[in-house]
MARTIPA-513191 format. One record per atom (N, C-alpha, C): atom name; residue number from 1; x, y, z; residue in one letter; chain. Coordinates in Angstrom, 2 decimals. Atoms other than C-alpha are relative to their C-alpha. Layout:
N
CA; NUM; X; Y; Z; A; A
...
end
This chain:
115
N; 1; 0.42; -0.08; 1.39; X; A
CA; 1; 75.67; 18.90; -4.89; X; A
C; 1; -1.51; -0.20; -0.05; X; A
N; 2; 1.44; 0.10; 0.15; X; A
CA; 2; 72.01; 19.47; -5.76; X; A
C; 2; -0.33; -1.19; -0.88; X; A
N; 3; 0.41; 1.17; 0.77; X; A
CA; 3; 70.32; 16.27; -6.97; X; A
C; 3; -1.23; 0.31; -0.84; X; A
N; 4; 1.20; -0.36; 0.73; X; A
CA; 4; 66.82; 17.45; -7.92; X; A
C; 4; -0.88; 0.93; 0.83; X; A
N; 5; 1.01; -0.82; -0.66; X; A
CA; 5; 63.94; 19.77; -7.10; X; A
C; 5; -1.34; -0.69; -0.20; X; A
N; 6; 1.29; 0.68; 0.07; X; A
CA; 6; 60.56; 18.21; -6.29; X; A
C; 6; -1.15; 0.98; 0.12; X; A
N; 7; 1.19; -0.85; -0.02; X; A
CA; 7; 57.19; 19.82; -6.97; X; A
C; 7; -1.22; -0.91; 0.13; X; A
N; 8; 1.22; 0.75; -0.19; X; A
CA; 8; 53.91; 18.44; -5.65; X; A
C; 8; -1.06; 0.52; -0.97; X; A
N; 9; 1.00; -0.37; 1.01; X; A
CA; 9; 51.20; 18.41; -8.36; X; A
C; 9; -1.26; -0.83; 0.21; X; A
N; 10; 1.26; 0.73; -0.14; X; A
CA; 10; 47.55; 17.38; -8.44; X; A
C; 10; -0.36; -0.78; -1.26; X; A
N; 11; 0.27; 0.69; 1.26; X; A
CA; 11; 47.46; 16.30; -12.11; X; A
C; 11; 1.33; -0.19; -0.73; X; A
N; 12; -1.33; 0.28; 0.54; X; A
CA; 12; 50.63; 14.60; -13.31; X; A
C; 12; 0.10; 0.27; -1.50; X; A
N; 13; -0.04; -0.18; 1.46; X; A
CA; 13; 49.78; 14.62; -17.04; X; A
C; 13; -0.04; 1.49; -0.37; X; A
N; 14; 0.09; -1.44; 0.27; X; A
CA; 14; 48.77; 18.28; -17.03; X; A
C; 14; 1.32; 0.70; 0.34; X; A
N; 15; -1.28; -0.61; -0.41; X; A
CA; 15; 51.95; 19.23; -15.14; X; A
C; 15; 1.12; -0.40; -0.94; X; A
N; 16; -1.02; 0.45; 0.95; X; A
CA; 16; 54.10; 17.12; -17.47; X; A
C; 16; -0.07; 0.84; -1.27; X; A
N; 17; 0.16; -0.81; 1.22; X; A
CA; 17; 52.68; 18.94; -20.51; X; A
C; 17; 0.45; 1.43; 0.22; X; A
N; 18; -0.39; -1.36; -0.32; X; A
CA; 18; 53.17; 22.30; -18.80; X; A
C; 18; 1.52; 0.16; 0.04; X; A
N; 19; -1.45; -0.13; -0.13; X; A
CA; 19; 56.82; 21.69; -17.88; X; A
C; 19; 0.74; -0.33; -1.28; X; A
N; 20; -0.60; 0.27; 1.31; X; A
CA; 20; 57.60; 20.18; -21.28; X; A
C; 20; -0.15; 1.22; -0.92; X; A
N; 21; 0.24; -1.20; 0.81; X; A
CA; 21; 56.18; 23.38; -22.78; X; A
C; 21; 0.91; 1.15; 0.41; X; A
N; 22; -0.75; -1.18; -0.44; X; A
CA; 22; 58.00; 25.91; -20.62; X; A
C; 22; 1.49; -0.26; 0.21; X; A
N; 23; -1.41; 0.34; -0.21; X; A
CA; 23; 61.29; 24.03; -20.09; X; A
C; 23; 0.43; -1.06; -1.01; X; A
N; 24; -0.54; 1.05; 0.86; X; A
CA; 24; 63.54; 21.90; -22.25; X; A
C; 24; 0.28; -1.23; 0.87; X; A
N; 25; -0.14; 1.19; -0.84; X; A
CA; 25; 62.91; 18.66; -20.32; X; A
C; 25; -0.47; -1.24; -0.74; X; A
N; 26; 0.41; 1.30; 0.53; X; A
CA; 26; 62.56; 15.00; -21.16; X; A
C; 26; -0.30; -0.92; 1.17; X; A
N; 27; 0.30; 0.98; -1.03; X; A
CA; 27; 61.01; 12.19; -19.16; X; A
C; 27; 1.23; -0.88; 0.23; X; A
N; 28; -1.17; 0.80; -0.35; X; A
CA; 28; 63.81; 10.40; -17.31; X; A
C; 28; -0.41; -1.33; 0.62; X; A
N; 29; 0.36; 1.21; -0.74; X; A
CA; 29; 62.14; 7.93; -14.96; X; A
C; 29; -1.29; 0.22; 0.76; X; A
N; 30; 1.21; -0.01; -0.79; X; A
CA; 30; 58.82; 7.10; -13.31; X; A
C; 30; 0.14; -1.05; 1.09; X; A
N; 31; -0.04; 0.92; -1.12; X; A
CA; 31; 58.64; 5.51; -9.87; X; A
C; 31; -1.31; 0.07; 0.75; X; A
N; 32; 1.14; 0.00; -0.91; X; A
CA; 32; 55.87; 4.50; -7.50; X; A
C; 32; 0.56; -0.25; 1.38; X; A
N; 33; -0.54; 0.10; -1.35; X; A
CA; 33; 56.73; 5.08; -3.85; X; A
C; 33; -1.12; 0.18; 1.00; X; A
N; 34; 1.07; -0.02; -0.99; X; A
CA; 34; 54.22; 4.22; -1.13; X; A
C; 34; -1.32; 0.48; -0.59; X; A
N; 35; 1.24; -0.37; 0.66; X; A
CA; 35; 51.35; 4.64; -3.61; X; A
C; 35; 0.00; 1.37; -0.64; X; A
N; 36; -0.13; -1.33; 0.61; X; A
CA; 36; 52.62; 8.01; -4.84; X; A
C; 36; 0.82; -0.12; -1.28; X; A
N; 37; -0.72; 0.06; 1.28; X; A
CA; 37; 53.61; 8.33; -8.49; X; A
C; 37; 0.97; 1.18; -0.09; X; A
N; 38; -1.06; -1.00; 0.16; X; A
CA; 38; 56.88; 10.19; -9.09; X; A
C; 38; 0.45; -0.02; -1.46; X; A
N; 39; -0.48; -0.11; 1.37; X; A
CA; 39; 57.99; 11.43; -12.49; X; A
C; 39; 1.19; 0.95; -0.01; X; A
N; 40; -1.21; -0.80; 0.07; X; A
CA; 40; 61.54; 12.68; -13.01; X; A
C; 40; 0.18; 0.51; -1.42; X; A
N; 41; -0.25; -0.65; 1.28; X; A
CA; 41; 62.19; 15.14; -15.83; X; A
C; 41; 1.43; 0.52; -0.01; X; A
N; 42; -1.39; -0.42; 0.11; X; A
CA; 42; 65.72; 15.78; -17.01; X; A
C; 42; 0.11; 1.22; -0.90; X; A
N; 43; -0.25; -1.20; 0.77; X; A
CA; 43; 66.73; 19.23; -18.16; X; A
C; 43; 1.50; 0.23; -0.09; X; A
N; 44; -1.42; -0.31; 0.12; X; A
CA; 44; 70.05; 20.85; -18.99; X; A
C; 44; 0.55; 0.47; 1.34; X; A
N; 45; -0.60; -0.33; -1.28; X; A
CA; 45; 71.90; 20.77; -15.68; X; A
C; 45; -0.91; -0.12; 1.20; X; A
N; 46; 0.90; 0.16; -1.14; X; A
CA; 46; 68.88; 19.93; -13.50; X; A
C; 46; -0.95; -1.18; -0.23; X; A
N; 47; 1.04; 1.02; 0.04; X; A
CA; 47; 66.31; 17.27; -12.67; X; A
C; 47; -1.19; 0.54; 0.79; X; A
N; 48; 1.23; -0.44; -0.62; X; A
CA; 48; 62.72; 18.14; -11.83; X; A
C; 48; -0.84; -1.24; 0.31; X; A
N; 49; 0.83; 1.13; -0.41; X; A
CA; 49; 60.58; 15.65; -9.87; X; A
C; 49; -1.42; 0.48; 0.19; X; A
N; 50; 1.41; -0.29; -0.19; X; A
CA; 50; 56.80; 15.82; -10.21; X; A
C; 50; -0.56; -1.09; 0.89; X; A
N; 51; 0.50; 0.90; -1.02; X; A
CA; 51; 55.07; 14.23; -7.22; X; A
C; 51; -1.51; 0.14; 0.06; X; A
N; 52; 1.46; -0.09; -0.07; X; A
CA; 52; 51.37; 13.38; -7.34; X; A
C; 52; -0.43; 0.13; 1.46; X; A
N; 53; 0.46; -0.23; -1.36; X; A
CA; 53; 49.62; 14.70; -4.25; X; A
C; 53; -1.33; 0.74; -0.04; X; A
N; 54; 1.22; -0.78; -0.12; X; A
CA; 54; 46.39; 16.21; -3.05; X; A
C; 54; 0.31; 1.22; 0.86; X; A
N; 55; -0.20; -1.20; -0.81; X; A
CA; 55; 46.06; 19.61; -1.46; X; A
C; 55; 0.04; -0.38; 1.47; X; A
N; 56; -0.66; -1.29; 0.17; X; A
CA; 56; 47.50; 21.17; 0.69; X; A
C; 56; 1.42; -0.09; -0.55; X; A
N; 57; -1.39; 0.18; 0.39; X; A
CA; 57; 50.78; 19.71; -0.58; X; A
C; 57; 0.35; 0.58; -1.36; X; A
N; 58; -0.29; -0.48; 1.34; X; A
CA; 58; 50.46; 21.20; -4.07; X; A
C; 58; 0.85; 1.27; 0.00; X; A
N; 59; -0.81; -1.22; -0.07; X; A
CA; 59; 52.20; 24.40; -2.89; X; A
C; 59; 1.37; -0.24; 0.63; X; A
N; 60; -1.23; 0.33; -0.71; X; A
CA; 60; 55.16; 22.58; -1.34; X; A
C; 60; 1.06; -0.51; -0.96; X; A
N; 61; -1.12; 0.56; 0.76; X; A
CA; 61; 58.58; 21.83; -2.77; X; A
C; 61; 0.98; -0.60; 0.99; X; A
N; 62; -1.09; 0.48; -0.84; X; A
CA; 62; 61.60; 20.00; -1.47; X; A
C; 62; 1.29; 0.08; -0.79; X; A
N; 63; -1.32; -0.06; 0.61; X; A
CA; 63; 65.30; 20.18; -2.15; X; A
C; 63; 0.72; -1.29; 0.35; X; A
N; 64; -0.71; 1.25; -0.22; X; A
CA; 64; 67.35; 17.03; -2.57; X; A
C; 64; 1.47; 0.16; -0.36; X; A
N; 65; -1.43; -0.06; 0.20; X; A
CA; 65; 71.11; 16.78; -2.22; X; A
C; 65; 0.56; -1.41; -0.14; X; A
N; 66; -0.64; 1.29; 0.20; X; A
CA; 66; 73.19; 13.89; -3.54; X; A
C; 66; 1.08; -0.20; 1.06; X; A
N; 67; -1.04; 0.36; -0.96; X; A
CA; 67; 75.36; 12.13; -0.97; X; A
C; 67; 0.57; -1.36; -0.39; X; A
N; 68; -0.62; 1.29; 0.28; X; A
CA; 68; 77.78; 9.22; -1.22; X; A
C; 68; -0.64; -1.11; 0.83; X; A
N; 69; 0.58; 0.99; -0.90; X; A
CA; 69; 76.15; 7.47; 1.74; X; A
C; 69; -1.09; 0.64; 0.85; X; A
N; 70; 1.10; -0.47; -0.84; X; A
CA; 70; 72.73; 8.09; 3.30; X; A
C; 70; 0.28; -0.34; 1.46; X; A
N; 71; -0.29; 0.43; -1.37; X; A
CA; 71; 73.81; 6.13; 6.37; X; A
C; 71; 1.02; 0.93; 0.66; X; A
N; 72; -1.02; -0.90; -0.54; X; A
CA; 72; 76.89; 8.33; 6.84; X; A
C; 72; -0.60; 1.38; 0.29; X; A
N; 73; 0.63; -1.31; -0.19; X; A
CA; 73; 74.78; 11.51; 6.45; X; A
C; 73; -0.90; -0.03; 1.24; X; A
N; 74; 0.84; 0.12; -1.19; X; A
CA; 74; 72.27; 10.28; 9.06; X; A
C; 74; 0.85; 0.03; 1.26; X; A
N; 75; -0.91; 0.02; -1.16; X; A
CA; 75; 75.12; 9.52; 11.47; X; A
C; 75; 0.60; 1.37; 0.27; X; A
N; 76; -0.58; -1.34; -0.14; X; A
CA; 76; 76.71; 12.93; 10.83; X; A
C; 76; -0.99; 0.97; 0.64; X; A
N; 77; 1.00; -0.93; -0.51; X; A
CA; 77; 73.47; 14.82; 11.49; X; A
C; 77; -0.46; -0.37; 1.41; X; A
N; 78; 0.36; 0.42; -1.35; X; A
CA; 78; 72.64; 12.74; 14.57; X; A
C; 78; 1.01; 0.53; 1.02; X; A
N; 79; -1.02; -0.58; -0.88; X; A
CA; 79; 75.91; 14.01; 16.07; X; A
C; 79; -0.36; 1.42; 0.41; X; A
N; 80; 0.46; -1.36; -0.30; X; A
CA; 80; 74.30; 17.47; 15.93; X; A
C; 80; -1.40; 0.01; 0.60; X; A
N; 81; 1.32; 0.08; -0.59; X; A
CA; 81; 71.04; 16.23; 17.42; X; A
C; 81; -1.14; 0.13; -0.99; X; A
N; 82; 1.03; -0.13; 1.04; X; A
CA; 82; 69.17; 16.33; 14.12; X; A
C; 82; -0.41; -1.40; -0.44; X; A
N; 83; 0.50; 1.31; 0.36; X; A
CA; 83; 66.96; 13.34; 13.41; X; A
C; 83; -0.90; 0.08; -1.23; X; A
N; 84; 0.83; 0.00; 1.21; X; A
CA; 84; 65.16; 12.34; 10.20; X; A
C; 84; -1.48; 0.18; 0.32; X; A
N; 85; 1.46; -0.09; -0.10; X; A
CA; 85; 61.52; 13.27; 9.74; X; A
C; 85; -0.64; -1.19; -0.70; X; A
N; 86; 0.47; 1.18; 0.72; X; A
CA; 86; 61.17; 10.27; 7.39; X; A
C; 86; 1.19; -0.76; -0.55; X; A
N; 87; -1.05; 0.83; 0.57; X; A
CA; 87; 63.34; 7.36; 6.38; X; A
C; 87; 1.03; -0.40; 1.03; X; A
N; 88; -0.39; 0.17; 1.39; X; A
CA; 88; 65.78; 6.10; 5.55; X; A
C; 88; -0.91; -0.98; -0.74; X; A
N; 89; 0.80; 0.83; 0.89; X; A
CA; 89; 64.01; 4.48; 2.61; X; A
C; 89; 0.85; -0.47; -1.16; X; A
N; 90; -0.64; 0.50; 1.21; X; A
CA; 90; 65.13; 2.36; -0.31; X; A
C; 90; -1.06; -0.07; -1.09; X; A
N; 91; 0.95; -0.03; 1.11; X; A
CA; 91; 63.36; 3.00; -3.63; X; A
C; 91; 0.22; -1.20; -0.90; X; A
N; 92; -0.04; 1.18; 0.86; X; A
CA; 92; 62.64; 0.35; -6.24; X; A
C; 92; 1.16; 0.01; -1.00; X; A
N; 93; -1.13; -0.07; 0.92; X; A
CA; 93; 65.48; 1.61; -8.45; X; A
C; 93; 1.35; -0.07; 0.71; X; A
N; 94; -1.24; 0.14; -0.76; X; A
CA; 94; 68.05; 1.15; -5.65; X; A
C; 94; 0.46; 1.25; 0.72; X; A
N; 95; -0.37; -1.22; -0.69; X; A
CA; 95; 68.26; 4.75; -4.52; X; A
C; 95; -0.35; -0.13; 1.47; X; A
N; 96; 0.30; -0.09; -1.43; X; A
CA; 96; 68.41; 5.35; -0.77; X; A
C; 96; -0.21; 1.46; 0.33; X; A
N; 97; 0.37; -1.38; -0.27; X; A
CA; 97; 66.86; 8.46; 0.68; X; A
C; 97; -0.42; 0.19; 1.45; X; A
N; 98; 0.44; -0.37; -1.35; X; A
CA; 98; 66.20; 10.23; 3.98; X; A
C; 98; -0.43; 1.46; -0.04; X; A
N; 99; 0.56; -1.35; -0.02; X; A
CA; 99; 64.18; 13.37; 4.75; X; A
C; 99; 0.17; 0.64; 1.37; X; A
N; 100; -0.07; -0.81; -1.21; X; A
CA; 100; 64.61; 16.13; 7.31; X; A
C; 100; -0.93; 1.18; -0.19; X; A
N; 101; 0.86; -1.16; 0.07; X; A
CA; 101; 62.32; 19.00; 8.17; X; A
C; 101; 0.78; 1.23; 0.41; X; A
N; 102; -0.66; -1.26; -0.31; X; A
CA; 102; 63.69; 22.53; 8.04; X; A
C; 102; -0.79; 0.80; 1.00; X; A
N; 103; 0.63; -0.82; -1.03; X; A
CA; 103; 62.79; 25.29; 10.49; X; A
C; 103; -1.39; 0.50; -0.36; X; A
N; 104; 1.31; -0.48; 0.42; X; A
CA; 104; 59.79; 26.43; 8.42; X; A
C; 104; -0.85; -1.10; -0.60; X; A
N; 105; 0.77; 1.13; 0.49; X; A
CA; 105; 58.57; 22.93; 7.58; X; A
C; 105; 0.40; -0.47; -1.38; X; A
N; 106; -0.43; 0.44; 1.32; X; A
CA; 106; 60.40; 22.64; 4.27; X; A
C; 106; 0.67; -1.37; 0.10; X; A
N; 107; -0.61; 1.33; 0.05; X; A
CA; 107; 61.56; 19.18; 3.23; X; A
C; 107; 1.39; 0.08; -0.62; X; A
N; 108; -1.36; 0.10; 0.51; X; A
CA; 108; 65.26; 18.54; 2.78; X; A
C; 108; 0.32; -1.47; -0.09; X; A
N; 109; -0.26; 1.41; 0.26; X; A
CA; 109; 66.18; 15.21; 1.23; X; A
C; 109; 1.47; -0.21; -0.32; X; A
N; 110; -1.33; 0.45; 0.39; X; A
CA; 110; 69.53; 13.47; 1.03; X; A
C; 110; -0.19; -1.32; -0.71; X; A
N; 111; 0.23; 1.17; 0.83; X; A
CA; 111; 69.73; 10.85; -1.68; X; A
C; 111; 1.30; -0.62; -0.47; X; A
N; 112; -1.13; 0.78; 0.50; X; A
CA; 112; 72.23; 8.16; -2.53; X; A
C; 112; -0.51; -0.73; -1.22; X; A
N; 113; 0.50; 0.59; 1.25; X; A
CA; 113; 71.70; 7.24; -6.17; X; A
C; 113; 1.08; -0.82; -0.67; X; A
N; 114; -0.94; 0.82; 0.76; X; A
CA; 114; 73.33; 5.01; -8.70; X; A
C; 114; 0.69; 0.79; -1.10; X; A
N; 115; -0.56; -0.86; 1.07; X; A
CA; 115; 74.31; 7.97; -10.92; X; A
C; 115; 1.49; 0.15; 0.15; X; A
end
């Protein structure tokens, strides 16, 4: 199940105004993770995450999938020889997350949330 889509932005306020203008979204939650401000916007059937970053990351996105257990997903993928590129991490709101790198450098995140 898709959890959210993340977009790296250089100006959070400008991007927030843009996405509020072009999509029917509302601010859901703001987090600070390792000095990076994250803003989650909730739309009809989707969540968009705006991630403050500097170039070259502004052209990068990531896909996040909800899982029941991050630990179980890590163990499952390790059986196939796939190791995390980052994490696991625990966010301030209790979510647990782990990242993997795809064949072309794309970020794939698995997230265990309280939803």
